[in-house]
mmJSON file of the N, C-alpha and C atoms, coordinates in Angstrom:
{"data_MODEL":{"atom_site":{
"group_PDB":["ATOM","ATOM","ATOM","ATOM","ATOM","ATOM","ATOM","ATOM","ATOM","ATOM","ATOM","ATOM","ATOM","ATOM","ATOM","ATOM","ATOM","ATOM","ATOM","ATOM","ATOM","ATOM","ATOM","ATOM","ATOM","ATOM","ATOM","ATOM","ATOM","ATOM","ATOM","ATOM","ATOM","ATOM","ATOM","ATOM","ATOM","ATOM","ATOM","ATOM","ATOM","ATOM","ATOM","ATOM","ATOM","ATOM","ATOM","ATOM","ATOM","ATOM","ATOM","ATOM","ATOM","ATOM","ATOM","ATOM","ATOM","ATOM","ATOM","ATOM","ATOM","ATOM","ATOM","ATOM","ATOM","ATOM","ATOM","ATOM","ATOM","ATOM","ATOM","ATOM","ATOM","ATOM","ATOM","ATOM","ATOM","ATOM","ATOM","ATOM","ATOM","ATOM","ATOM","ATOM","ATOM","ATOM","ATOM","ATOM","ATOM","ATOM","ATOM","ATOM","ATOM"],
"id":[1,2,3,4,5,6,7,8,9,10,11,12,13,14,15,16,17,18,19,20,21,22,23,24,25,26,27,28,29,30,31,32,33,34,35,36,37,38,39,40,41,42,43,44,45,46,47,48,49,50,51,52,53,54,55,56,57,58,59,60,61,62,63,64,65,66,67,68,69,70,71,72,73,74,75,76,77,78,79,80,81,82,83,84,85,86,87,88,89,90,91,92,93],
"type_symbol":["N","C","C","N","C","C","N","C","C","N","C","C","N","C","C","N","C","C","N","C","C","N","C","C","N","C","C","N","C","C","N","C","C","N","C","C","N","C","C","N","C","C","N","C","C","N","C","C","N","C","C","N","C","C","N","C","C","N","C","C","N","C","C","N","C","C","N","C","C","N","C","C","N","C","C","N","C","C","N","C","C","N","C","C","N","C","C","N","C","C","N","C","C"],
"label_atom_id":["N","CA","C","N","CA","C","N","CA","C","N","CA","C","N","CA","C","N","CA","C","N","CA","C","N","CA","C","N","CA","C","N","CA","C","N","CA","C","N","CA","C","N","CA","C","N","CA","C","N","CA","C","N","CA","C","N","CA","C","N","CA","C","N","CA","C","N","CA","C","N","CA","C","N","CA","C","N","CA","C","N","CA","C","N","CA","C","N","CA","C","N","CA","C","N","CA","C","N","CA","C","N","CA","C","N","CA","C"],
"label_alt_id":[null,null,null,null,null,null,null,null,null,null,null,null,null,null,null,null,null,null,null,null,null,null,null,null,null,null,null,null,null,null,null,null,null,null,null,null,null,null,null,null,null,null,null,null,null,null,null,null,null,null,null,null,null,null,null,null,null,null,null,null,null,null,null,null,null,null,null,null,null,null,null,null,null,null,null,null,null,null,null,null,null,null,null,null,null,null,null,null,null,null,null,null,null],
"label_comp_id":["UNK","UNK","UNK","UNK","UNK","UNK","UNK","UNK","UNK","UNK","UNK","UNK","UNK","UNK","UNK","UNK","UNK","UNK","UNK","UNK","UNK","UNK","UNK","UNK","UNK","UNK","UNK","UNK","UNK","UNK","UNK","UNK","UNK","UNK","UNK","UNK","UNK","UNK","UNK","UNK","UNK","UNK","UNK","UNK","UNK","UNK","UNK","UNK","UNK","UNK","UNK","UNK","UNK","UNK","UNK","UNK","UNK","UNK","UNK","UNK","UNK","UNK","UNK","UNK","UNK","UNK","UNK","UNK","UNK","UNK","UNK","UNK","UNK","UNK","UNK","UNK","UNK","UNK","UNK","UNK","UNK","UNK","UNK","UNK","UNK","UNK","UNK","UNK","UNK","UNK","UNK","UNK","UNK"],
"label_asym_id":["A","A","A","A","A","A","A","A","A","A","A","A","A","A","A","A","A","A","A","A","A","A","A","A","A","A","A","A","A","A","A","A","A","A","A","A","A","A","A","A","A","A","A","A","A","A","A","A","A","A","A","A","A","A","A","A","A","A","A","A","A","A","A","A","A","A","A","A","A","A","A","A","A","A","A","A","A","A","A","A","A","A","A","A","A","A","A","A","A","A","A","A","A"],
"label_entity_id":["1","1","1","1","1","1","1","1","1","1","1","1","1","1","1","1","1","1","1","1","1","1","1","1","1","1","1","1","1","1","1","1","1","1","1","1","1","1","1","1","1","1","1","1","1","1","1","1","1","1","1","1","1","1","1","1","1","1","1","1","1","1","1","1","1","1","1","1","1","1","1","1","1","1","1","1","1","1","1","1","1","1","1","1","1","1","1","1","1","1","1","1","1"],
"label_seq_id":[1,1,1,2,2,2,3,3,3,4,4,4,5,5,5,6,6,6,7,7,7,8,8,8,9,9,9,10,10,10,11,11,11,12,12,12,13,13,13,14,14,14,15,15,15,16,16,16,17,17,17,18,18,18,19,19,19,20,20,20,21,21,21,22,22,22,23,23,23,24,24,24,25,25,25,26,26,26,27,27,27,28,28,28,29,29,29,30,30,30,31,31,31],
"pdbx_PDB_ins_code":[null,null,null,null,null,null,null,null,null,null,null,null,null,null,null,null,null,null,null,null,null,null,null,null,null,null,null,null,null,null,null,null,null,null,null,null,null,null,null,null,null,null,null,null,null,null,null,null,null,null,null,null,null,null,null,null,null,null,null,null,null,null,null,null,null,null,null,null,null,null,null,null,null,null,null,null,null,null,null,null,null,null,null,null,null,null,null,null,null,null,null,null,null],
"Cartn_x":[-25.851,-26.17,-26.99,-27.927,-29.044,-28.511,-27.078,-26.99,-27.388,-27.794,-28.838,-29.935,-30.488,-32.186,-32.39,-30.815,-31.313,-31.001,-29.843,-29.772,-31.226,-31.903,-32.829,-34.029,-34.241,-35.334,-35.036,-33.37,-33.458,-33.342,-33.113,-33.56,-34.685,-35.665,-36.886,-37.635,-36.927,-37.622,-36.64,-35.617,-35.624,-35.606,-36.095,-36.855,-38.461,-38.804,-40.437,-39.795,-38.718,-38.62,-38.649,-37.991,-38.012,-39.013,-39.548,-41.045,-42.003,-42.476,-43.234,-42.524,-41.292,-40.562,-40.503,-40.858,-41.381,-42.463,-43.295,-44.732,-44.999,-44.759,-45.178,-44.823,-43.693,-42.55,-43.751,-44.466,-45.112,-46.216,-47.128,-47.981,-48.067,-47.042,-47.124,-46.297,-45.844,-45.938,-47.118,-48.421,-49.539,-50.208,-50.225,-51.04,-50.524],
"Cartn_y":[-17.862,-18.072,-18.274,-19.085,-19.128,-18.279,-17.896,-17.954,-16.51,-15.545,-14.143,-14.722,-15.573,-15.554,-16.423,-17.269,-18.321,-17.529,-16.3,-15.173,-14.468,-14.429,-13.446,-13.984,-15.384,-16.568,-16.439,-16.557,-17.379,-15.527,-14.525,-13.529,-13.105,-13.284,-13.498,-14.174,-15.426,-16.353,-15.994,-15.708,-15.079,-14.052,-13.141,-11.926,-12.726,-13.332,-13.474,-13.717,-14.909,-15.879,-14.955,-13.921,-13.118,-12.109,-11.711,-11.027,-11.916,-12.898,-13.93,-13.97,-14.501,-14.45,-13.178,-12.072,-10.875,-11.108,-10.845,-10.943,-11.632,-12.984,-14.626,-13.822,-13.192,-12.821,-11.585,-10.394,-9.928,-10.389,-10.781,-11.649,-12.145,-12.913,-13.615,-12.836,-11.779,-10.675,-10.244,-10.03,-9.318,-10.248,-11.356,-12.668,-13.031],
"Cartn_z":[28.962,30.415,31.056,32.65,32.787,34.286,35.12,36.096,36.597,35.861,35.83,36.585,35.476,36.065,37.437,37.343,38.816,40.165,39.959,41.014,41.414,40.3,40.079,40.983,40.627,41.329,42.718,42.452,44.4,45.271,44.555,45.253,45.537,45.321,45.138,45.96,46.087,47.016,48.696,48.189,49.525,50.109,49.546,49.968,50.487,49.95,50.225,51.61,51.912,53.25,54.251,54.179,55.033,55.062,54.426,54.478,55.6,55.143,55.459,57.548,57.478,58.689,59.683,58.985,60.048,60.142,59.126,59.31,60.012,60.654,61.446,62.878,62.791,63.91,64.974,64.032,64.193,64.948,64.111,64.222,66.131,66.342,66.914,68.712,68.267,69.048,69.635,68.829,69.167,70.141,69.512,70.51,71.401],
"occupancy":[1.0,1.0,1.0,1.0,1.0,1.0,1.0,1.0,1.0,1.0,1.0,1.0,1.0,1.0,1.0,1.0,1.0,1.0,1.0,1.0,1.0,1.0,1.0,1.0,1.0,1.0,1.0,1.0,1.0,1.0,1.0,1.0,1.0,1.0,1.0,1.0,1.0,1.0,1.0,1.0,1.0,1.0,1.0,1.0,1.0,1.0,1.0,1.0,1.0,1.0,1.0,1.0,1.0,1.0,1.0,1.0,1.0,1.0,1.0,1.0,1.0,1.0,1.0,1.0,1.0,1.0,1.0,1.0,1.0,1.0,1.0,1.0,1.0,1.0,1.0,1.0,1.0,1.0,1.0,1.0,1.0,1.0,1.0,1.0,1.0,1.0,1.0,1.0,1.0,1.0,1.0,1.0,1.0],
"B_iso_or_equiv":[0.0,0.0,0.0,0.0,0.0,0.0,0.0,0.0,0.0,0.0,0.0,0.0,0.0,0.0,0.0,0.0,0.0,0.0,0.0,0.0,0.0,0.0,0.0,0.0,0.0,0.0,0.0,0.0,0.0,0.0,0.0,0.0,0.0,0.0,0.0,0.0,0.0,0.0,0.0,0.0,0.0,0.0,0.0,0.0,0.0,0.0,0.0,0.0,0.0,0.0,0.0,0.0,0.0,0.0,0.0,0.0,0.0,0.0,0.0,0.0,0.0,0.0,0.0,0.0,0.0,0.0,0.0,0.0,0.0,0.0,0.0,0.0,0.0,0.0,0.0,0.0,0.0,0.0,0.0,0.0,0.0,0.0,0.0,0.0,0.0,0.0,0.0,0.0,0.0,0.0,0.0,0.0,0.0],
"pdbx_formal_charge":[null,null,null,null,null,null,null,null,null,null,null,null,null,null,null,null,null,null,null,null,null,null,null,null,null,null,null,null,null,null,null,null,null,null,null,null,null,null,null,null,null,null,null,null,null,null,null,null,null,null,null,null,null,null,null,null,null,null,null,null,null,null,null,null,null,null,null,null,null,null,null,null,null,null,null,null,null,null,null,null,null,null,null,null,null,null,null,null,null,null,null,null,null],
"auth_seq_id":[1,1,1,2,2,2,3,3,3,4,4,4,5,5,5,6,6,6,7,7,7,8,8,8,9,9,9,10,10,10,11,11,11,12,12,12,13,13,13,14,14,14,15,15,15,16,16,16,17,17,17,18,18,18,19,19,19,20,20,20,21,21,21,22,22,22,23,23,23,24,24,24,25,25,25,26,26,26,27,27,27,28,28,28,29,29,29,30,30,30,31,31,31],
"auth_comp_id":["UNK","UNK","UNK","UNK","UNK","UNK","UNK","UNK","UNK","UNK","UNK","UNK","UNK","UNK","UNK","UNK","UNK","UNK","UNK","UNK","UNK","UNK","UNK","UNK","UNK","UNK","UNK","UNK","UNK","UNK","UNK","UNK","UNK","UNK","UNK","UNK","UNK","UNK","UNK","UNK","UNK","UNK","UNK","UNK","UNK","UNK","UNK","UNK","UNK","UNK","UNK","UNK","UNK","UNK","UNK","UNK","UNK","UNK","UNK","UNK","UNK","UNK","UNK","UNK","UNK","UNK","UNK","UNK","UNK","UNK","UNK","UNK","UNK","UNK","UNK","UNK","UNK","UNK","UNK","UNK","UNK","UNK","UNK","UNK","UNK","UNK","UNK","UNK","UNK","UNK","UNK","UNK","UNK"],
"auth_asym_id":["A","A","A","A","A","A","A","A","A","A","A","A","A","A","A","A","A","A","A","A","A","A","A","A","A","A","A","A","A","A","A","A","A","A","A","A","A","A","A","A","A","A","A","A","A","A","A","A","A","A","A","A","A","A","A","A","A","A","A","A","A","A","A","A","A","A","A","A","A","A","A","A","A","A","A","A","A","A","A","A","A","A","A","A","A","A","A","A","A","A","A","A","A"],
"auth_atom_id":["N","CA","C","N","CA","C","N","CA","C","N","CA","C","N","CA","C","N","CA","C","N","CA","C","N","CA","C","N","CA","C","N","CA","C","N","CA","C","N","CA","C","N","CA","C","N","CA","C","N","CA","C","N","CA","C","N","CA","C","N","CA","C","N","CA","C","N","CA","C","N","CA","C","N","CA","C","N","CA","C","N","CA","C","N","CA","C","N","CA","C","N","CA","C","N","CA","C","N","CA","C","N","CA","C","N","CA","C"],
"pdbx_PDB_model_num":[1,1,1,1,1,1,1,1,1,1,1,1,1,1,1,1,1,1,1,1,1,1,1,1,1,1,1,1,1,1,1,1,1,1,1,1,1,1,1,1,1,1,1,1,1,1,1,1,1,1,1,1,1,1,1,1,1,1,1,1,1,1,1,1,1,1,1,1,1,1,1,1,1,1,1,1,1,1,1,1,1,1,1,1,1,1,1,1,1,1,1,1,1]
}}}
């Protein structure tokens, strides 16, 4: 079944989204 692959891809996308969000907030606070 493809379920593990979907879960892995979803987890990676979620982690990237959170990382970008945190970095964006840090950059916003500095300026």
